[in-house]
N, C-alpha and C positions, 0 to 999 in steps of 0.2 A: 589335742590334737588326736587322731587314730592315728594307728601303726601303718606299715604299708602293707600289713598283714590286711590290716581290719577293713584298707580303702581297697584292696584289691577283691574281696570277699563280699563287700557292698557292692561293688559294679560288676561283680558276676551275678550277685540277684536283679541285678537295674537292666544289663545288657540286652535280656531280651524284647523289654518294651522300649530302650532307644532302639533297636533292632528292627522294631515295627513300626517307627512314625513314617509318617506319609513325606512326602517331597515337602509340600506346603509347612508342614513340624520343624523339618531340618533347616529352611530356609528362614522360616522367624528365629532359630536359633542363632544362624549364621550374619541376620541383619541386628541382634542384639550384641553379638561382640565388634561386630563392626561400627555400632553406635557407641560403643564405651571405647572404643581404640578411638573413632573421632575425639569423646569428649574429654580424654584423658590423655592425649600424644604429647602435651608440652612436661607432663612429667615423666615420660619416656626421656625425652629431649635433655633432663636435667640427669636423670639416671646414667645415661650415655656419656653424656659429658665426663659423670664424676669418675666413670669406671675407667674410661681412654681415651679422653679429649675430642670424641669425635660431637663434629658440629651440627647444630642443628639442619643447615641446610642438606648435607650430604646423611645423616638421618634419615629426612622425611624421603629424600631420594632415592638409597638403596634400601630402606629398609618400610618403612609407614606406606610409602605408595604402595611398593609394588604388593605389601600384603593385602591390602584395602583392595590392590586390582584384583589378587587372587580370590578373595571373599567376593566380591559381585560377579564376578567367572560363572563359579559355583552356581551362585544365586539365579544367574540367566540363563543357565545350563542345565541345571542338576531334574529339572521334571523329565527332558528328556534321555539325560543317564539314565534316569531311576529307572525307563521302560522293558521291559524283557525285547529281546531281539530276536527275532525268528530264526529257525536254524534250513537252510535249503531244502527242499524236498529230495526224498528217498525213493526209489526206481522198487527200492524191493520192498517200505513199508509205505506205501502209496496214501494209506490215509490215518500215518502216524503224524504226530504235529510235535518238535524239537523246537525250543526256543533257551537261549540263553540269559538267564538270571540274575541282577549282579544282589550279592545278601552279604553283609556288614564282616567282616573279620571276626568280630567280638571285644575282644579287650586287647588293649594297643597301648604301648608302651614308646613314647616319642622323647628320644634323648638329643637334646638341640647343643648346638658349640657356642663361643663365647664371642668369635667374630662377627657374625652380625644375628646379637642375643633375640633380637626382637621378630626380624623376617625369619629366620629357620627354625622357631620356635612356633609360632602363630601359622603359618602359612599348609604346616602337613596337618598340625592342628584342625583348621579348617577344613582340609580334604577329608580325616577322617571323619569328621563329622557331618559332611556332605553324605558321607559312604553310611554314616549311619552305625559307630561305633563307640566304646564310650573309651574315655582315653586317661593314663597316669603319663604325664610329664616334665622331665626333670630338665630345668634351665644349667647352665652354667655356672659352679660355684665362680668361676676369675671374674665374673660380670658381675658381684653381690648385687649392686644399686639396682641393673636391669633386673635380677632374678626376683627380688622383692616386688619390684612393680609386676611383671608376669604373675607373680602367685596373687597378690592382691587383685591383678584385673582381672585372670579370672575366677577368683572366688567371685566377684563380684554378677559375672554373665550366669555363672554352671553351678548347680549343684556336685557336689565334691562324690558322690559315688555315678556324678556322669561325666565331669571333667574335672582333674586334681592336680594338682601342682606340688613335687615334691622338689626337695631343696638338699646340697650338699657333696660332699664332694666324691668325684665321682670313681673312686679307689673302692669307695663306704657304700655312700648309697646305692650308686649305678650298679653295685654285684648285688645287691640284697635284690634289687630291682629283677637283674639280670636271673636272678633265682626261683622268679614267680614264672610262672607258666603261661605268659601272655599269648596269644593267637598270633601277634605280629607286632616285630620290633623294627622301629625304624629309628637309627642312629645318623649324625652327621658330625663327623670327625676325621681324626688321621685314621692312614688305614691301617696303622698298627695295634693302634685301641679296636676299628673296626673288624679285625680279625677275632681277636677276644671276643667282640661282641656278638659276630658271627658264629661263634663255637659256644658262647653260652647259649644261644639262641638254639641249635642244633641240638641241644638235649631234653627239649622239651617239644620237638619239631616245630618250631614256631616262625613264621615268614621273616623273611627280610629285607630290610631298603635300607643298605650303607650309600649314604653321600659320603664320599673322602674325597682324596687329594691327589695331589704329587703334584711330578715336576712338568709342568704346563710347558711344551715350546713355542714359541714365534719365531716363524720361517719368513725372514725376506727374499724377496725373488729380485734378479738385476736389474730388471726395469720399474721397482718400487719407487713411488711420487716420496721422494724421502721427507718434505717438511712435513706431509700429510699427516706420514708415520708417524715420525717424530712425537707428532701433537697426540695422535692417540695412545700409542705408548704409555707417554710420560703418564697420561692420564687415567692408564689400565693400570700402572703397575704401581702407582701412588697411592690411588685411592685406597681408604680403611690402613692409609700406609702400609700398602701390600698385602693385608693380614687378609685373604680372600682367598677363596681356594680356587675359581678360575681366571686369578693373577698370572697376567704371563713370568714363568717362572726365569726364564732365559732367553734368549735371542740367539738365533743361528743368521749368521750374515757373510754376504760374498764379502769378501776379503778386503775388497778396493771401497767398499761402502761405510765397513764400520767406523772407522774416525768420522767421516762425515755424520753420519746418522746417530753417532753417540756424541756430539757435540748438539746436534739439534736437539736431542732427546733430553739432555742438561739444561739449556735455554729453554724450552718450555717449562722447565721443572723450577727455573726462576722466574720466569713470569707466573706463574701459576703461586711460586708460596713465596717467592722473596728471591731478591739480587744475591746475598749473605747468609753463609751458614747460621747466624745469628737470628735474623728477620726470619728463614724456615723454620727454626726451630719455635720462635714465641710465635707463628702463625697461628690466628683459628681457626685455619681452613687445613692444618695438617694434622691429621691421626697419628696420634701417640699409641705407642706398644703395651699392651696388654698388660704385662707382667718385667722386673728388672731380668729374669731370667732369661726371655726370648731374647732381648738386648744383648747380652751378656754372651750369646751364640751368635748373634748375626756378627757381632767384636770379630768374636773365635774364626767366624767364615773369613770375613775379609782380613783380616792379617794373616792367614793360610795364604788365603790368596795374593796378596800381596808378595809374600816371602819366596812366591812361587813364580813372581814376574806378572802379574797383573798392576793394573795402573788403574786410580780411581780418576775420572773426567768430572765428576762430583759428588760429594759425600766422602765417605770413606770410613774407616775405624776410628781414626783419630777425633772423629766427630761426634763421636754416641757420648751419650750421657745414662749409663745405667740406672742411678739415682732417680733421676726425668724421666724414665722411660719412654726414651728418645732414640731413633735410630733414623739415621738423615736418609734420605732421599739420592742413591748412590747408583751411577753410572759404571763398569767397570769395565776394562778391555785389556785384552792382551792373554783372554781366560783361557784356560786347557783344561782338559775332561778329567786330567788328576788332580786339580784340585778340591779340595774339601767341599767345598759350595756349590760343585757340581753333581753330588751324589746324597742331597739330602731336597726335601722341600724346601724353600726358604720360606718363607710367611711372612715378609718382612719388604721394605722400599729397595730392595738391592737388583740390580739388572746387570747378570755378566753377559756379555756379548762374546760368543764364540766364531771366530771365522771358518770361512771354509769357503771351496778351490768351486768345487763341483756340487750341482745339487743333488746329485745321486752319493755324494760323501752325507750332506744335509738329513737327507731320508732315511739312510742308513743309520744314524746319529741317531734320531728318534726312533728307527724300529728296533734297536739294539737296547731300549730303557724301557720298564715296564709303562701299561699303558696309560697316557694321562687323562686327566679330566677334562682338559678344554686342549685345541692348538690353534694357532693363530697362523694366518696365511696373508702377508702385503705383498701387492704388486698385481700388475695390468695383463699379465699373460693368461686366458683362459684355460689354456695347453697346459703349462706349468703346476698351477692352482689343482688341475683335474689330477695331474700326477701325482703329487704328493697326497690330497684326498683318497687315491684310490690303492696308493703305495705306505698312509699309514692310519692306525686307526684313534680314535678319542671318544668321551663319553662327548663333546659337543666340538663346533668348529666355526671359526666365526673369520670373514673374510674383509680384508679391509678395514676392520675396527675390531675391539676386543672388549669383554663384559657383556657387550648385549646380547648375544643370544640366547643370554637366559630369561631375558622381558616376555616373549612370545608365548603366552599361555597356550597356546595351540598345539604345539609341537613338546616331544617330551624332552625334561633335562633331567640327568643321570650320567653314571661313570661307566668302566668296561675293565674288568679284570682288575687291577689294583685301585685303580681310584673308582671305584663302587661297582654295587648290584643294584641291577631295577632302575625305579625312575618316576617323578611326578610332575605336579604340576598341570594344570586343568581335568580334560577327563583321566588323563593320564594319575593325578593322586586319587582320584576317585575308586581308578582299578585297581591300585598299587591297596589300598585299605578296603578291596570288594573282594569277595570269592566268586567268581564266575561259576555259576553252577549248570549242570547240561540237565534240563528236563526234558523228558519225552510223555507226553498224554499217547497213549495204546487210541487205535482205534476201531470202529467195531466188526471188520475181519484182521483176520492174526491169520498172515500166511507163515506165521511158524510150526501152524501145526500138521504142517506138511514136512516137519523136521525130527517131531518128536520119536522115542523110540516105544517100540521095537523097530530096528532099521533094518531092509529088504535089501539086499545088492542090488538085485532085477530094478526095483522100482526107483533107489536111489541114482543109481547111474542114468535111469531116464529123468529125471527130477533135474537132475545137476547139468545134462543137458539142455533142456527147455531152458532153467534159468541162464544158463551162459548165452543161450540165444536172443532169448529177450533183453540180458545184460547188453549183447553186441548192436542191437539193435536202437536200442535206446542210450548209448553212452558213445557209439559208432567206433 
């Protein structure tokens, strides 16, 4: 096993050869990766079940399928993405030609999270390969079975001097990697660790893409279809047991609709996972929490909320099982901003509902908090929807559904402010791992010859006046 430094140096020697690969060669690599994924996907399903009880259908829907979709999209469009883009004609230099040329950033570090350990590992790697980079990728140590599978999968497809996987705890291996002078660092995880990654990357002036998280709000409008919204929110919040960076973290709801909507969401949870708590706990379709420490945190948050007046419509702290890494799907009413559960990202299947009296109050609530990765709006009013959009900001927004905005590869996905820096998916991933180089080719006639020293006041003044007249005619 080579050391990190040896892998890094080997990739440094290989990077220029990789950078010079054609679209055809890069597509061949992506196809080889795709073939290996399809052939070995059952190994991943077994591994992710062992790590945190994620069922095969959900693992396919939220990890394997979108990863293959990302690869297929790059294969289809890569030739077009790689073509030089001509710049506009410049009247001052009429015979010169300018282009935007996409070149690889070089040596790339990708640090993946545990919550979607396959998708959020493979997707940025595919984009980095499409852009012509060499890659060192670190999977999360919190999902050891998946990490071992990913290391084996990548080793089957790529030589280590092109794409290498390294394992280990983030505090040790991660910091050792961040000490190396990468050209770009791509990190998915918490805002707290993201700030540390950005600080380390800044020391070597590496580019950074930070896909973080935060408390993503769901705003319910007065004219919402309660039954429809309840079904979609119940799904979005319980998917992956709420361990999703764009999960609805909390809900802002008109006071008169709090109880009807809470009851309807609880009913949908029962339909999806079982009528009783024991049934839901043993349901093969309900994902467990990645580690016992997280369940302890969920329990503490719900106990604090209960002490301060919140009511569990379904679930609740009493049903947590720390040893079994089980946090019950929970809906809380009577939630107030002072509760601990409203101070941090929950990252679990707990939905706090905060009542509001006016839409202005709900908007002000969102405005007063860090910019979220996602924002959801449920309701029929186009006017109120537009108002929420105009008076808030978020990495992404979905109206009358949740989670689905991540699926369309023709638009970017990323955060803003505390929820992230930069974006990816489709061409945006290709651009993230590319440097857009300005290239100008000098024509046969050089107008700059008239501006070389020595300068003469009279001729200089006359020349400036002529140029200004020409510019006025051309540019209006």
